[in-house]
N, C-alpha and C positions, 0 to 999 in steps of 0.2 A: 213689125218692126221694131227692134230694139233701140231705146233712147240711152246712149251712152255719154258719161262725162269723164272728161281725161282733167286732172288737175296736176299740172308739173310747171314750174318755173323755168326747165329749158326746153326750148322750142323744138330742138333737134330730137330729143325724146318724146315729146309730143308727137312730133311728125312720125316716126319711127313705131311708136305703139297704134297711134291711128292706122297707119298702113296694115299693121298685122292684124288688128281688128277688122279692118275692111275685106282684107283677103280672107278671114275665115268666115265670115258671112257671104261672102262671094260663094265660098265652097261649099256652102250647104243651103245655097239658093234661097238666102234670106236677105233682108235688108237692114240696115241700122243706121241711126243719125248721131253722130258725134259731135259734142259741144267741147270745147278745150278753153281752160282759164290757166293763167298764170300764178293765181294765189287763190288761196280758198275764202278770203274776204269777199271778193268779186262773185266767186262762185256762189256762195250762199244766197248773194242778192237774188239770183235765178234759180236758185233749186226749189223744186216742189215734189211732191211725192208722185210725179208720173214717170220719174227716171227710172230705168231697171238696173243699171249698173253704174258704179263710179270706180276709176282708176285713179289712186289718190297717192302723189308723192308725200313722204313723211318729212323728210328734211327740206323745209323750204322756210326764206326770209319770212319775219313776220311772225303770224299765225301758222304753226306746225300742223301737219296732218293729223295727228292723233287729236287735236283739240278740233280741227274741222269735222273730224268724224263724229266727235261727241255730239256737237252743234247739230250733224245732219241726223244723228238717232233722236234727238229731240222732236224732229220734224217728221221722219219716216224710219220705223223700226225695222222695214222689212228689205229696203234696197241693198242690192249685193255690194259690199265694198272690198276691193282688192287694193292693198297697200303696195305702193313700188318705192325702193331706194336702193342707194350705192351701198347701204350699210345693212348687212344681214343682222346685226343685232337687233335691229329694230323689230323683228319678226315677231316677238311674243307681246308686243304692245297690241297687237291685233286683237287679242282676246278680250281687251278692256271694252272694245265696240263691237263684237260679235263679226268682225271681220271674215270674209270667206277665205283670203288666201293672201300670200306674201310674194310678190317677184322682186327678185336681185336684178338691177341693171349691169350690164348692157342687156336690152332685150333681144330674145330669140325667138321667132316664130314657134317654133315647137313647143316650148314653154308657155307661150299666151295662147297656144292652140288647145293646150292641156287646160288652162284655167278656165277659157271661155266655153268648152265641154262642160266642164264641172260646173260653172254658173248657169248655162243653159237648162241643165237638168235639176239643179238645187230646189227644193220645194219651197215656193214664197209664200207666206201667209196671205198675202192679197187675195181677196175673191176671185177665182177663177170662172170666166164666163161659162155657162153651160151651152153644150150644142144643140143648135136648133134644126131638127131633122124634119125633112117632108116624107110622111109614111103615108102613101096612098092620098086621100082626101085631106088626112089631117096634119097639123104642126105638133111634133112632141119636143118638149124642153127635156134634153138628157144632162144633169150633171155629171164632170168628169168622174168624180169620185164613186159613181154608182158603176161604172163600166168596169167590167171583169175583161173582156179582149173583144177586138174587133177583127172580122176575118173578110176577105174579098171571096166572092162566089160569081163566078162568071162576070156579069155586068152589074152586081149587085155588091152593097157592102152589108154586112151584118153585125150590128151591136149587141154584143150579148151584155145583159146588165145583171145587178144583183136580183130583179125582179121581174124581168122581162127582157123581149126581144125585138130589135127594130130593124127591119129591112129597108134600104134606101138603094135609088138607083145612082150609080156613081163608080169612082175608083178611091181608091185609099190616099191617092195623092191628093185628093180635095181636103183630107182631114189630116194629113201627115205631119204637116208643120207644128198645129196645136198641140196634137197627141204627143210627138216626140218631146215638145219642150216643157211637157206636164207629166213627167214621169211615166212615159209609156216606151216600150222598146218591141223591135220586131225579134221574134224568137225564130222565126222561119219566113221565108218570102210570103206575103200575101196574109200575116197574122200579127197584129200589133197586141201587146199584153200589156195591161196597166201593174207596173211594178209593186204597187202597194196591195195588191191581191195576192202577190206568189206567195206561197207558203213552204215549197222546196222545190230544188232543182236535182234530179235523180237521172242517172244515165243520159240519155238523149232527150228528156221528157221535163216540161214545166207544169208543176201542180198548180191549181188554183180552186179551191174547194175541194171537191171530187171530181174536178176535171183535168185531164191530162191533155199537155199539147204538144206536139213536137218541137225539139230544139235541134235545129241543124248544125251540122258541124261549121259551116260557114259563119254562123250568128253567134255560135255558144261564148266565143271569148269576150265579144261585144256587150252580149246580153248580161252576161256574169258579171262584167265590169259595169254596166251599168245599173245593176241591181245592187251590188256592193256600194256604189257612189250613192244611191238612192237611200240605203238603210244607213250609211254614215251622216247623209245630211237630215235624216229624219231623227236620228239620235241627237245630233246637235240641237234640235229646234225645243226639245222637252227640258 
């Protein structure tokens, strides 16, 4: 579940944005918890580093959104900040606090959806919990960063890692949410690839080390977009 904050002094804008966010997470069969505030001072009283994302209005009475974002960064360097405003000229201010994006009002669902997809896939520095896999009579702890790709084989799931291979009984659906939210993407039905391990895409194949995996026509555009978004966000972290 994603924990999201909206800070906006306009109730109608709060409601519209909240509705768009709820619609997005319902569409991907995920959940979110949204906390709304009318000003940054009140929000900061409740803020901690357990939130995933903040939609922050820039032009508010009292303390402005940029100043609020600077205080947020003193507490949490990694939380995703997306600025919102009626005034597009404020967009460049986001670079001062490493904001992910900027949205100009009025809100449009397609616009919000695009930002949320990007935010969901961005690499966040917070420690990602490893997978705990029950392999035969043993329990294996597998860090996501060590996984090359995951594939379905009948009633089993095979995790191919840098140094080993783990086979567990189950379906990809059991692991899909955590993988897709941490820079993995389907290259073909039944195969999810770690985008950080991709060295190239050529013709209809994805290459990881010396491994060639099929890239279906149906998935090619979205997989390529996912890879470009990942590469863009990882450059921004350096």
